[in-house]
Structures are given as C-alpha cells and as structure tokens.
N, C-alpha and C positions, 0 to 999 in steps of 0.2 A: 177408666179415664187415663189418658196419657197427656202429660203436660211437659212442654219443653221451653226453657227460658233461653232467649237469644239475646246476649249482650256482647256483641262482637267489637273488635277494634275497628274504628272508623278509618277509612282511607281518604286521602285528600287528592287523589290523582285527578279527579274531574276539575277541581279548582286550579290545579297547578298547570295542567297540560292542555286544557281545552282551548280550542279556537272559537271564533265567533263570526257570524255573518248577520246580515239583515235580510229578513224574509220578505217576499213580495206575494202577499195573499190577496185573493179576490174575495171581497166581503159583500154580502147582501143582507138587508134587514131581515130579522127573524121574527115572524109574527105567528101567534098561536090562535086557533079557533076557540070560541067560547066552549066551556067556561074557563079554560086555561089562559085566557087573555087578561085575567085579573092579577096583576103583580106576579107574573110568572118568574120562576127561578129554575131554569134548566140546569141539570147537574151532570148528565151523561149522554153520550151519543154512541150507539153501538155500530158494528160493521154493516148492519142492514139499513142504517139510517134512522133507527128508532131513537127517540129522545124521551128521557124521563126527567122529572123534576117535581116542583111543587108550585101551587098557586094559592092565593088568598081569597077565600069566599066564606060568607056566613060567620065572620069573625074567627076563622081558624084556617089552618093550612091543610090542603088536600094534595095527595099525590096525583100525578097525571102521566100518561103515556101517549106520545104523539107518534103515529106511524102512518105513512102514506096519506097524510092530510087529515087523518081522523084522530080525535082525542078521546081517550078513555080516562075518566076521573075515578079515583078509588080512595077508600079509607080502610085501614086495618079494622076488622070487625070489632065493634065496641069501643073504638078509640075516639078521642076528642081532637086529635091532631095526627096527621100522617105526612111524612116527608120522604120522597123517593130520592135516593142518592146515586144509584148505579144500575145498569142493565148490561148483562153479558150478551155476547153475540148469539146465544141460544135463547135469549128472552128471559133469563132469570133476573128478577128485580130485588134489590135490597134497600133498606132504609130504616127510618125510626118512626116510633109512634108514642103517643101519650094516652094514659087512661085516667079518667076522672077519679080524684081522691088518692091517687098514687103518685108520689114524688118521683121525679126523674123520667128519663126516656127509656124505651125498650126498643129492641131491634127486631126486624122482621125480614123474612124472605117470601117472595111470591113466585111460584113456579106452576105453570100450566093452569093459572087462575086460582090456585090454592095458596092461602096465606098460612104461615106458621111463625111462631116466635123463635128467635135465635137466643139461646141461652149459653152461658159460659160454664163449661164443665168444672165442677169443684169450687166455684166461687158464688157467693151471694152478692150479686151486683145491684147497686142502687141506680146506676145509669149505664146503659149499653147502647152503642151506636154502631150500625153497620154502614160503611161508606163505600166498599168496593166488593165486586164479585166477578169471577171469571166463568168460562163455559164449563169448567169442571165442578162448579159449586163451591170452590174455595172462597171464603169470606174474610175480609179484613175490616178492622174498625178499632174502637176504643171502648173500654169499660172502666167503671169505678167500683172499687170494693174497699170497705173500711176507710173511705176517704182518700184512697190512693188510686191514681189513674194508670191504666196499662194499655199499650197497643196490643192487638191480637191478630193472629191468623188462625182460622179454623179450616183444617184440611182433613177430610176423611175421618172425622170424629176426633182428631188430635188437636189439642190446643197448643199453639206456639205463641208465647208472649214475646213481643218485640219491644226492645228498649234500647234506644240509641245511647251509646256510651256517654255518660256524663249529663244526660238530659234529665236534670232534677225536676224540671217543670213539666215533664211528660213527653210521650211519643204518640203520634196519631197517624197511623196508616190510612191513606185515602183511596188507594186503587191497587188492583192486582191484575196482571194480564194472563193470557192463557199459558204462558211459559212459566208462570209462578213468580215473576219479578214484582216486587212490592215497592210502591213509592208512598211518601208521606211527609209529615212535618214534625219537628221537635223543638223544644226550648230548653236551653241550658239553665236559665233562670226565668222567673215570671216576667222579667223586664227586658229580655234581650231581643225582642221583636220577632223571633222565630227563624227557623232554618229548614231546608228541605233535604230529603235523603232518598237514596235508592237502596233497597235490600235485595241481594241476589245470592243464592247459594250460601246463605248464612252470614254474609259479609255486608256491612253497611258502608255506603259511600256518600259523601256530601254532594249536593247539587248546588252550585254556587256560580250563577252567571257573572261574567265580567262586569265591572262597574255596578256592583250591587251592594247594598248595605244589609237588606233583608230579602229573603226569597221564600215563596211558598210553592208547593207543587200540587196540582189538581188531579191529573190522571196520567196513566201510561197506556199506550195503545198496544195492540197485538203485534205491531211491527217494531215495538221497542222505543217509540218516541215519547219522551216525557214532556209535559206542558205545565205551565204555571205562570206566575208573575213575580216581579221583583221591583224594588224601589231603587232608583238610580240617584246617587248623591249629586251628580252633575247637573240634573235638572229638577230633582225633587219629585218626579212623576213616577207612576207605576207603569211598567212595560210588560207585555206578554213575552214569553219565550218558549222555544222548543229545544230539546236536547237529545242528541243521539250520536253515538260513536265519537264522543269527545268534542263535538262541535255544538255550540249554542247559537240559536237563530233568534234574533229579536223580532217580535211581531207586534206591530202597532196598527190599529185600525185607522187612526188619524195621528200623525206625528206630534201634534200639539196637544193631544189629550191622553189621559191615562187609559190603559187597556188591561183587562183581565181575560185570561184564557181559562175557561172552565172545563172543557172536555175535548177529546180527540178520538177518532177511530183509525183503523189501520190504513184507510185511504187518505190520511192527513187532512180530513175535514175537521174543522174545529168549531166550537161554540165560544163566542167571545162577548165581552161587555165593554162598552165605552163609558168611562166615568165622566159625566158632564153634570156638575153640581150635585143635586140630590137625586138625579135621574140616571139610570144606567141603561141606555138603549142596547138591545140585543142583536147580535149578528151571527150568521153562519159564514165561516170562511173556508175557502178552497185553496189549500196551501201545498199541494203535491209538489210543486216546483221549488218550494222553499227548502225542503229537507233532502 
C-alpha cells in the first residue's frame, strides 16, 4: 500500500487575476425515457454524449445510463440504493450504494458491465463515495474513517489524500479529467457556505467567480473547462459558471431564475438545472461559443 498526503499551499491567482464574460448557450429541455423519467438527477455527461445519474423508483434510488436515446437502469448487486455520479469517455462508471443493515455508503466502479466495490487501502471506512473517474481509471471522492472525512484520489493502486489547506470541515473532490486535474469543494468551517478548488500537479487553487459569496464546482472537462454554480450578493440568485484560462463565464438558462450547471464534456455541452420553486427543470446546453 502506498499513501500520499497532499496538503499544499493554496494559490489565489484565479480570484485575483481572472476576467469574466457572459456566455450565450443554446438550451433545450432534457427529457428521459422511462423508467429514468421519475425524478431524474443527471450527474455526468461524457465525450460520447452518454449521461449517467439516478432516478427514484420503488421508494429508492436507481442508477441509470442514457446513451443514444436508450436507458439502462442498474443497481449494485445486493444494494438497497444505487447512485451513479460519473462516467469516463471510455464508459467507466462510478458512484455510491447502500446495503441493508450496514450504516453509511459504499463506493463502486462499473466497467464493461462488471461491478466491484471501491475500498480505501489502509483505512476502515464507514462512508465512502466515488464522485469522479477518468479514462485511466483514476477515481476521486471522499471517505470517512474514525469520524474524520478525507478527500481521496486513487491512481494505479496508490492512495493520495487530498486536503485543502485549512479546510477543517472537509475536502470533497468531485471530478477528475484525463489529464489528472481534480476539482472539488471544501469548507473552512461547518458554517462558511463552502468553496471550490482546482488541484493540479500537487497544488491547490481557489475557484472564485467574481461577484460571488459562495461557489461550488461540479465537473471538469477533458478540455479543462471547470463548471459549477455560485451565489451572487447583488441579486441573491445562484448562477452557473464556466472557468478556463483565467476567465469566468456566467451561464444562466433564464436571467431571472437561478441556474445550476451539473456536468460538461469536452465539446462544451452542459447539463443544467433551472431552480423554479420546488421544481428544477433539466436542460442540455450547447455552449461551444461561450468558452
């Protein structure tokens, strides 16, 4: 077993020097065939256009894969709940599952139709979640051991623990691209609302869109575009954003409503949600001109 602890000095260059633009994306309503049409939560969009996520049926959550108009529903064998969180360009799926009578979540990988549990070398984990995977099979997520939460990267059997400097309330990686760049979220305290980061070559950087009080990151594409959402103090609404090469692009489905950006692929296609009361209509956006 090899374990590497990463606690690097954070840089603030993104927040200090970044410019900003307003993106013009073309959105269309995103509908899912049955059974994934029941309260769907799409989480990832790969470079071939495949979408994975979860839907609610039979009083529990099921994973789904939508590709070329066809839906495949799946559950980790023996689980009572399964949630899919990411899919690589080569079709590797990762996510979480629950087992009856066992507290906490476990992580899984599905490759070529075969499921296996993801375990953390050297730790007895009570909760493990896999949120991101790339074509190399590198996995990022979060686990809890002895009451303490850790961000992790599993690469070629080596465990790298990711901890943003000063993040006493935890670090949660959410995505990794094929170049090995990791994005995620952290909290300095349980009450600070959360912050977003990029980790590249062992160095953490903040992701802080202009005019934001809090920000979260969802995914990073294989072309290096980071997407997420932030809250603006000027209007109190949540806005989507994309970030690349020092420039932030604001993405709103409708200017008068809040927007969440959940996923992106290398062609700058995004999955987005519009927050309208208690309902979040889903959209697919085509934003190549925006970035």
